[in-house]
RODO-2510 file (C-alpha; in nm, 4 decimals, decimal comma):
residues 319
     n   res          X          Y          Z
     1     m    -1,9321    -0,2867     0,7699
     2     p    -1,8787     0,0283     0,9750
     3     s    -2,1696     0,2572     1,0223
     4     i    -1,9554     0,5715     1,0649
     5     a    -1,5978     0,6895     1,0289
     6     y    -1,4091     0,9427     1,2278
     7     a    -1,1380     1,1801     1,1007
     8     a    -0,9154     1,2516     1,4022
     9     w    -0,5739     1,3638     1,5333
    10     a    -0,4204     1,3891     1,8740
    11     k    -0,4871     1,7164     2,0636
    12     d    -0,1524     1,6890     2,2410
    13     e     0,0900     1,8559     2,0017
    14     e     0,3937     1,6532     2,0992
    15     n     0,2000     1,3285     2,0647
    16     y     0,0602     1,4300     1,7373
    17     r     0,3978     1,5475     1,5846
    18     t     0,5760     1,2330     1,6893
    19     s     0,3036     0,9939     1,5637
    20     t     0,2624     0,8745     1,2112
    21     s    -0,0794     0,9780     1,0663
    22     g    -0,2938     1,1344     1,3472
    23     g    -0,1733     0,9468     1,6436
    24     a    -0,4961     0,7323     1,6951
    25     a    -0,2938     0,4310     1,8062
    26     s    -0,1016     0,6330     2,0618
    27     v    -0,4103     0,7890     2,2076
    28     l    -0,5910     0,4580     2,2383
    29     s    -0,2717     0,3094     2,4072
    30     q    -0,2613     0,5972     2,6512
    31     y    -0,6231     0,5292     2,7285
    32     a    -0,5502     0,1642     2,7925
    33     i    -0,2695     0,2543     3,0390
    34     s    -0,5054     0,5014     3,2167
    35     q    -0,7368     0,2177     3,2857
    36     d    -0,4534     0,0261     3,4620
    37     g    -0,4400    -0,1799     3,1414
    38     v    -0,1645    -0,3177     2,9151
    39     v    -0,0913    -0,2557     2,5550
    40     y     0,0501    -0,4991     2,2961
    41     g     0,1948    -0,3350     1,9830
    42     c     0,4783    -0,3610     1,7331
    43     a     0,8186    -0,2289     1,8284
    44     m     1,1371    -0,1796     1,6305
    45     l     1,4133    -0,2989     1,8570
    46     p     1,7932    -0,2830     1,8189
    47     d     1,9639    -0,4969     1,5562
    48     l     1,6683    -0,5290     1,3320
    49     e     1,4447    -0,7173     1,5702
    50     v     1,0769    -0,6386     1,4984
    51     k     0,8167    -0,7974     1,7381
    52     h     0,5169    -0,7198     1,9453
    53     i     0,5924    -0,6268     2,3084
    54     r     0,3951    -0,5751     2,6215
    55     v     0,3759    -0,2221     2,7643
    56     d     0,2243    -0,1389     3,0966
    57     n     0,3357     0,2228     3,1501
    58     y     0,3287     0,5613     2,9700
    59     v     0,6998     0,5959     2,9331
    60     d     0,7458     0,2725     2,7279
    61     l     0,4665     0,3534     2,4876
    62     r     0,7277     0,5520     2,2941
    63     k     0,8663     0,2153     2,1824
    64     l     0,5493     0,1553     1,9866
    65     k     0,5680     0,4821     1,7933
    66     g     0,6216     0,4951     1,4159
    67     s     0,5303     0,2854     1,1196
    68     k     0,7071    -0,0465     1,0728
    69     y     0,6881    -0,1614     0,7097
    70     v     0,7734    -0,5153     0,7922
    71     q     0,6086    -0,8189     0,9500
    72     s     0,6216    -0,8253     1,3351
    73     n     0,6501    -1,1476     1,5355
    74     i     0,3602    -1,1913     1,7838
    75     i     0,4470    -1,5485     1,9155
    76     e     0,6205    -1,4351     2,2269
    77     v     0,3268    -1,2154     2,3473
    78     i     0,0507    -1,4617     2,3062
    79     p     0,0953    -1,6279     2,6512
    80     q     0,1282    -1,2940     2,8117
    81     i    -0,2017    -1,1703     2,6500
    82     q    -0,3754    -1,4811     2,7721
    83     e    -0,2433    -1,4183     3,1225
    84     d    -0,3406    -1,0485     3,1253
    85     v    -0,6865    -1,1256     2,9944
    86     k    -0,7332    -1,4075     3,2483
    87     a    -0,6314    -1,1727     3,5220
    88     g    -0,9023    -0,9296     3,4216
    89     r    -0,6739    -0,6507     3,3075
    90     f    -0,7893    -0,4258     3,0318
    91     t    -0,5872    -0,5469     2,7340
    92     l    -0,5279    -0,3679     2,4083
    93     f    -0,3808    -0,5350     2,1076
    94     i    -0,2906    -0,3371     1,7940
    95     g    -0,1716    -0,5161     1,4817
    96     t    -0,2412    -0,6125     1,1228
    97     p    -0,5772    -0,7740     1,0497
    98     c    -0,4261    -1,1165     1,0244
    99     q    -0,2519    -1,0769     1,3652
   100     v    -0,5763    -0,9474     1,5210
   101     a    -0,7586    -1,2518     1,3738
   102     a    -0,4961    -1,4747     1,5262
   103     i    -0,5475    -1,3271     1,8772
   104     k    -0,9243    -1,3394     1,8373
   105     s    -0,9039    -1,7082     1,7504
   106     l    -0,7702    -1,7894     2,0914
   107     y    -1,1138    -1,7499     2,2346
   108     k    -1,4568    -1,8875     2,1418
   109     e    -1,6043    -1,5646     2,2537
   110     q    -1,3938    -1,2445     2,2743
   111     p    -1,3483    -1,1428     2,6404
   112     a    -1,4949    -0,8018     2,7342
   113     n    -1,1624    -0,6856     2,8665
   114     l    -0,9788    -0,7436     2,5380
   115     l    -0,9942    -0,4638     2,2795
   116     l    -0,8683    -0,5501     1,9337
   117     v    -0,7486    -0,2764     1,6914
   118     d    -0,6392    -0,3516     1,3418
   119     l    -0,4373    -0,1348     1,1043
   120     i    -0,5458    -0,0777     0,7414
   121     c    -0,2687    -0,2936     0,5874
   122     h    -0,1676    -0,2813     0,2256
   123     g     0,0447    -0,5855     0,2515
   124     i     0,3770    -0,6586     0,4334
   125     p     0,7216    -0,7959     0,3572
   126     s     0,8999    -1,0473     0,5790
   127     l     1,1740    -0,9457     0,8206
   128     k     1,4166    -1,1543     0,6140
   129     i     1,3696    -0,9239     0,3172
   130     l     1,4287    -0,6134     0,5272
   131     k     1,7548    -0,7530     0,6816
   132     e     1,8975    -0,8641     0,3398
   133     h     1,8381    -0,4973     0,2127
   134     i     1,9909    -0,3302     0,5181
   135     y     2,2910    -0,5644     0,5236
   136     r     2,3350    -0,4899     0,1503
   137     v     2,3143    -0,1087     0,1493
   138     c     2,4567    -0,0376     0,4937
   139     p     2,6677    -0,3182     0,6458
   140     k     2,7194    -0,2341     1,0182
   141     p     2,8066    -0,4515     1,3246
   142     h     2,4833    -0,3305     1,4893
   143     y     2,1840    -0,1085     1,4276
   144     d     1,9730     0,1104     1,6552
   145     k     1,6559     0,1027     1,4355
   146     v     1,5075     0,1583     1,0958
   147     i     1,2693     0,4468     1,0330
   148     f     1,0111     0,4121     0,7551
   149     r     0,8102     0,7299     0,7986
   150     n     0,8418     1,0846     0,9325
   151     e     0,7477     1,3728     0,7095
   152     a     0,7827     1,1319     0,4130
   153     y     0,8076     0,7744     0,3323
   154     v     1,1708     0,6771     0,3925
   155     v     1,4279     0,4145     0,4678
   156     a     1,6544     0,5751     0,7308
   157     i     1,9022     0,3448     0,9226
   158     v     2,0120     0,4736     1,2661
   159     v     2,3323     0,3599     1,4138
   160     d     2,4680     0,4988     1,7471
   161     g     2,2054     0,7723     1,7386
   162     k     2,2942     0,8961     1,3937
   163     k     2,1302     0,8382     1,0566
   164     v     2,3842     0,6674     0,8415
   165     y     2,1515     0,5969     0,5456
   166     n     1,8467     0,8103     0,4696
   167     k     1,6595     0,7847     0,1399
   168     s     1,3066     0,8902     0,0755
   169     l     1,0490     0,7700    -0,1688
   170     k     1,0169     1,1262    -0,3065
   171     d     1,3728     1,1798    -0,3785
   172     y     1,4673     0,8150    -0,4795
   173     r     1,1456     0,7021    -0,6430
   174     y     1,2001     0,3744    -0,8296
   175     r     1,5559     0,3623    -0,6903
   176     e     1,5724     0,2918    -0,3229
   177     w     1,4859    -0,0735    -0,3369
   178     y     1,3043    -0,1461    -0,0090
   179     i     1,0674     0,1532     0,0125
   180     n     0,9787     0,1297    -0,3555
   181     t     0,9184    -0,2431    -0,3700
   182     f     0,7067    -0,2089    -0,0540
   183     f     0,5142     0,0907    -0,1712
   184     y     0,4447    -0,0599    -0,5130
   185     g     0,3641    -0,4067    -0,3839
   186     y     0,6510    -0,6233    -0,5048
   187     t     0,7645    -0,7840    -0,1801
   188     y     0,4468    -0,8688     0,0216
   189     r     0,3914    -1,2128     0,1600
   190     d     0,1997    -1,4476    -0,0759
   191     s    -0,0988    -1,4398     0,1465
   192     c    -0,1227    -1,0571     0,1264
   193     y    -0,2389    -1,0738    -0,2414
   194     q    -0,5389    -1,2896    -0,1370
   195     c    -0,5983    -1,1247     0,1993
   196     q    -0,9424    -1,2186     0,3268
   197     y    -0,9413    -0,9165     0,5655
   198     a    -0,9065    -0,6474     0,2953
   199     c    -1,2738    -0,5625     0,2882
   200     p    -1,5265    -0,3285     0,4721
   201     e    -1,6136    -0,6134     0,7095
   202     r    -1,3263    -0,6185     0,9663
   203     c    -1,2193    -0,8626     1,2297
   204     s    -1,1499    -0,6107     1,5040
   205     d    -1,3237    -0,3700     1,7447
   206     i    -1,1655    -0,0639     1,5731
   207     t    -0,9898    -0,0197     1,2474
   208     i    -0,7413     0,2686     1,2141
   209     g    -0,5172     0,4047     0,9422
   210     d    -0,4608     0,7195     0,7303
   211     f    -0,7787     0,9060     0,6234
   212     w    -0,6880     0,9334     0,2582
   213     k    -0,8923     1,1520     0,0310
   214     l    -1,0716     1,3232     0,3158
   215     g    -1,2922     1,5900     0,1768
   216     k    -1,2319     1,4955    -0,1922
   217     k    -1,5943     1,4070    -0,2612
   218     v    -1,7734     1,5434     0,0413
   219     p    -1,6693     1,8961     0,1674
   220     a    -1,4637     1,9029     0,4887
   221     d    -1,4040     2,2756     0,5111
   222     y    -1,5162     2,2731     0,8706
   223     i    -1,2226     2,0488     0,9624
   224     p    -0,9153     2,2495     1,0720
   225     p    -0,5744     2,2112     0,9038
   226     h    -0,3847     1,9067     1,0247
   227     a    -0,0188     1,9384     0,9102
   228     h     0,1062     1,6132     1,0364
   229     g    -0,1680     1,3823     0,9090
   230     c    -0,5153     1,2602     0,9942
   231     s    -0,6207     0,9211     1,1252
   232     v    -0,9356     0,7349     1,0285
   233     l    -1,1199     0,5455     1,2992
   234     l    -1,3801     0,2885     1,2126
   235     p    -1,5759     0,1471     1,5096
   236     m    -1,6686    -0,2068     1,4283
   237     t    -1,8318    -0,3287     1,7426
   238     d    -2,0027    -0,1713     2,0513
   239     a    -1,6767    -0,2201     2,2457
   240     g    -1,4949    -0,0197     1,9733
   241     k    -1,7579     0,2578     1,9880
   242     r    -1,7183     0,2856     2,3637
   243     a    -1,3438     0,3039     2,3348
   244     i    -1,3625     0,5852     2,0755
   245     d    -1,6145     0,7730     2,2998
   246     a    -1,3657     0,7448     2,5821
   247     i    -1,0876     0,9249     2,3869
   248     t    -1,2873     1,2009     2,2171
   249     n    -1,1492     1,4480     2,4857
   250     k    -0,7849     1,3523     2,3718
   251     m    -0,8415     1,3984     1,9917
   252     n    -0,9728     1,6488     1,7480
   253     i    -1,2359     1,4277     1,6101
   254     y    -1,4898     1,4677     1,3294
   255     p    -1,7645     1,2237     1,2175
   256     r    -1,7691     1,1301     0,8527
   257     e    -1,9551     0,8822     0,6277
   258     a    -1,7980     0,5433     0,6439
   259     q    -1,8055     0,5167     0,2631
   260     e    -1,5736     0,8148     0,2363
   261     a    -1,3075     0,6248     0,4317
   262     i    -1,3632     0,3033     0,2343
   263     d    -1,3435     0,4822    -0,0927
   264     g    -1,0064     0,6448     0,0138
   265     n    -0,8448     0,3269     0,1225
   266     d    -0,8051     0,0526    -0,1466
   267     q    -0,7461    -0,2155     0,1139
   268     l    -1,0748    -0,1508     0,2761
   269     r    -1,2224    -0,2781    -0,0435
   270     a    -0,9968    -0,5499    -0,1842
   271     p    -0,6397    -0,6968    -0,1498
   272     f    -0,3548    -0,5426    -0,3434
   273     k    -0,3522    -0,6750    -0,6958
   274     a    -0,0190    -0,7801    -0,8520
   275     d     0,0347    -0,6625    -1,2104
   276     w     0,2536    -0,8457    -1,4612
   277     k     0,5685    -0,6752    -1,3441
   278     i     0,5141    -0,7838    -0,9869
   279     r     0,4315    -1,1465    -1,0970
   280     f     0,7411    -1,1559    -1,3201
   281     y     0,9637    -1,0190    -1,0393
   282     r     0,8389    -1,2582    -0,7754
   283     k     0,8913    -1,5565    -1,0120
   284     h     1,2410    -1,4675    -1,1190
   285     y     1,3820    -1,2746    -0,8088
   286     t     1,5853    -1,5673    -0,6800
   287     t     1,7549    -1,5982    -1,0265
   288     f     1,8268    -1,2421    -1,0988
   289     g     1,8341    -1,0738    -0,7606
   290     h     1,7080    -0,7393    -0,6359
   291     h     1,8257    -0,5405    -0,9428
   292     l     1,5438    -0,7112    -1,1436
   293     y     1,3077    -0,4513    -0,9876
   294     h     1,5171    -0,1656    -1,1427
   295     v     1,5303    -0,3423    -1,4809
   296     l     1,1520    -0,3832    -1,4851
   297     n     1,1133    -0,0140    -1,3904
   298     f     1,3775     0,1353    -1,6149
   299     d     1,1187     0,3400    -1,8044
   300     n     0,9936     0,4856    -1,4773
   301     i     1,3409     0,5671    -1,3578
   302     l     1,4284     0,7380    -1,6825
   303     l     1,1115     0,9402    -1,6836
   304     t     1,1661     1,0445    -1,3219
   305     d     1,5184     1,1522    -1,4014
   306     l     1,4049     1,3520    -1,7078
   307     r     1,1445     1,5344    -1,4885
   308     k     1,4166     1,6235    -1,2358
   309     i     1,6450     1,7567    -1,5158
   310     k     1,3524     1,9614    -1,6499
   311     k     1,2703     2,1078    -1,3223
   312     s     1,6373     2,1989    -1,2584
   313     l     1,6653     2,3591    -1,6066
   314     t     1,3519     2,5537    -1,5481
   315     k     1,4776     2,6915    -1,2211
   316     y     1,8183     2,7765    -1,3857
   317     i     1,6563     2,9596    -1,6822
   318     k     1,4349     3,1662    -1,4519
   319     k     1,7441     3,2950    -1,2752
***
């Protein structure tokens, strides 16, 4: 269990603005490159290919930017990781806890030049599910990428540099199928609901994610405003502590009680729990298809629509 948590965001405004959360992964990646090291992280590539790639320069770090709410393939990079570690290069791997555990299992004892960083993961759908959705709502001969998070949670499909589909969780709550089934836990892999890594005891050197509920119970008035989000960094090992110490000059960073971070992130305590709707959906999805989600949430859809109507009428009446 971590002894301390850090609330932090990148000092570089461009890096901060273009990162999701506070940019902790980006700053750690830049540190690795500055040490003549290499970074392994998840990239959203053209035509809906999502996989971990090797990056050894600052320019290509942009390929690792942004949230990817889908499972990444790490098979191709495993031999590369082993080669870099064997060659003595500082090697940073960032992934979900199960991916970090997989890399860690390659060694009887973790090499000193291998730094493992896991993301606070709520569960993840397979790439097959994402592809089925994209082909259904926006059939195109090719795709540049899919964006899942900017200032809001979204599904934005980019083709030839233009967004051809862009629906947010806020405006399409209970309607846009992929972002809602992800957000509410309908489409995770079976193993996600019994995840052994969803607990305070982590398998990495550093755990990072959003610092939810910062200051809710313990005052945080001394922390300046952070309009584009705030990362939580949880050092789990001495190597993790040293890495965080090395990037303090690149981040606005504030120590907090570890329990505050644990209380604010459900998956630092337990795996996501499937309710009866989720269990019913997963059992009957192949028979009834994706619209079963909307049927099961008809009450929520209706309530959301009524709230929107009420809000519009209130604005009209005030005029």
